[in-house]
FIDO-825834 format. One line per 8 residues: number of its first residue (from 1); for each residue z, x, y of C-alpha. Coordinates in Angstrom, 1 decimal. Last residue first. Example, Ala and Ser with C-alpha at 12.3 -4.5 7.8 and 13.67 -1.06 7.14 Angstrom:
2 = 7.1 13.7 -1.1; 7.8 12.3 -4.5
end
This chain:
162 = 168.7 122.3 92.3; 166.0 123.3 91.7; 166.5 125.0 87.8; 167.7 120.8 87.0; 171.0 120.0 84.9; 172.2 117.6 87.6; 168.3 115.3 87.1; 167.0 115.2 90.1
154 = 166.2 112.3 92.2; 170.2 112.3 94.4; 169.3 116.6 94.7; 166.3 116.0 96.7; 166.6 115.8 100.6; 169.8 118.4 99.4; 167.3 121.2 97.9; 164.6 120.5 100.8
146 = 167.7 120.9 103.5; 168.4 124.1 102.1; 165.7 125.7 101.6; 164.8 124.8 104.8; 168.0 126.3 106.2; 167.1 130.0 104.2; 163.8 129.8 106.2; 165.1 129.7 109.2
138 = 167.1 132.6 108.6; 165.0 133.8 107.0; 162.5 134.1 110.4; 159.3 130.9 110.0; 156.2 132.5 111.0; 155.9 133.4 107.5; 155.8 130.7 105.7; 152.1 129.4 104.9
130 = 150.5 133.0 106.4; 153.3 134.9 104.1; 153.3 132.3 101.5; 149.2 133.5 101.5; 150.1 136.9 101.4; 151.9 136.6 98.5; 149.5 134.8 96.4; 146.7 137.5 97.3
122 = 149.5 140.5 96.3; 150.2 139.0 93.2; 146.7 137.4 91.8; 146.2 140.9 89.5; 149.3 140.6 87.8; 149.8 137.3 87.4; 145.8 137.4 85.5; 146.7 140.4 83.8
114 = 150.0 138.0 82.4; 147.3 135.5 81.4; 145.2 138.1 79.6; 148.2 139.6 77.6; 148.6 136.1 76.9; 151.0 133.3 77.9; 153.0 131.5 74.9; 153.2 128.5 74.3
106 = 155.0 126.4 71.6; 153.9 123.1 69.8; 156.1 121.1 67.9; 154.8 118.4 66.0; 154.5 120.3 62.7; 158.0 121.2 62.7; 159.3 123.7 59.7; 155.8 125.6 59.7
98 = 156.3 126.0 63.1; 152.7 124.4 65.6; 151.1 127.2 68.3; 149.6 127.7 71.1; 148.3 130.7 73.0; 148.0 131.5 76.6; 145.1 132.8 79.3; 142.4 132.8 77.0
90 = 140.6 131.2 78.5; 139.6 127.7 76.2; 144.0 128.1 76.2; 144.6 127.5 80.1; 141.7 124.6 79.7; 143.9 123.6 77.1; 147.0 123.6 78.8; 146.1 121.5 81.5
82 = 144.6 119.1 79.1; 147.8 118.5 77.3; 150.0 118.8 80.0; 148.0 115.4 81.2; 150.7 113.6 82.9; 151.7 117.2 85.2; 154.8 116.2 87.3; 154.9 118.7 90.1
74 = 157.1 121.8 90.2; 156.6 122.2 86.2; 159.9 122.8 84.2; 159.6 119.5 82.5; 156.4 120.5 81.6; 157.9 123.5 80.0; 160.4 122.3 78.6; 157.9 119.5 76.6
66 = 155.6 122.3 75.2; 158.4 124.0 73.3; 158.4 127.5 75.4; 157.0 130.5 74.1; 159.5 133.5 73.7; 158.0 137.6 75.1; 157.5 136.0 78.2; 159.6 133.3 79.6
58 = 159.5 134.4 83.0; 155.5 134.7 82.2; 155.1 131.0 80.7; 156.9 130.1 83.9; 153.7 131.9 86.0; 151.4 130.5 83.5; 152.7 126.9 83.7; 153.0 127.2 87.6
50 = 149.2 128.8 87.8; 147.7 125.9 86.1; 149.4 123.2 88.1; 148.2 125.0 91.7; 144.9 124.7 89.9; 142.5 127.5 88.5; 139.1 129.1 88.9; 140.6 132.8 90.5
42 = 139.3 132.3 94.1; 139.8 128.5 93.2; 143.4 129.9 93.9; 143.3 130.9 96.3; 141.4 128.1 98.7; 143.8 125.8 96.9; 146.9 127.7 98.3; 145.9 128.3 101.7
34 = 144.7 124.0 101.7; 148.4 123.1 100.4; 149.9 124.4 103.6; 147.6 121.7 105.4; 149.1 118.7 102.8; 152.5 120.1 102.2; 153.6 120.2 105.5; 151.8 116.4 106.4
26 = 153.7 115.0 103.8; 157.0 116.7 104.7; 155.9 115.0 108.3; 155.3 112.1 106.8; 158.8 112.1 104.6; 160.5 112.9 107.9; 159.1 110.4 110.0; 159.4 107.2 107.7
18 = 163.4 108.3 106.7; 163.8 108.2 111.0; 162.7 104.6 111.1; 158.8 102.3 111.0; 157.5 105.0 112.5; 154.4 105.6 115.2; 156.8 103.9 117.9; 153.5 104.0 120.6
10 = 153.8 106.6 122.7; 155.2 106.3 126.6; 152.9 107.3 130.0; 155.8 107.4 132.3; 154.9 104.0 134.8; 152.4 104.6 137.5; 153.8 106.0 140.5; 152.1 102.9 143.0
2 = 149.8 105.3 146.1; 151.6 103.4 149.5
end
């Protein structure tokens, strides 16, 4: 009589449930980011540059202080100055220093920046559909709620993302 082999056991791959969750978040971000990077490269933008333009469009016709803009970015931008330099070189933003405080820098989106965002709008919506359109509205809402809950202890109380 032939012996029945023991079930194949998956090796323990995670040190904790928290680690498994975190690594799943990281892997998911990596897979979804590929689609976005492909889109942004067509417009010679990075995700951070796009995010800055999106925030400035939301503030339009007003401007934002550089530090305020940096605080509102989805991910931290250690070199906000260089990020803004590139956008300004392309004519997508303009920076101003108020006479009353020359240390402060105000940033605003230009008509060219608004036009670029309008040009990208349809392609960006399609990218988001490819990324997450397979989830139902209820699943998307649940995911938003769980992600907010996961990061809440790590964000300032006045965060726009809470």
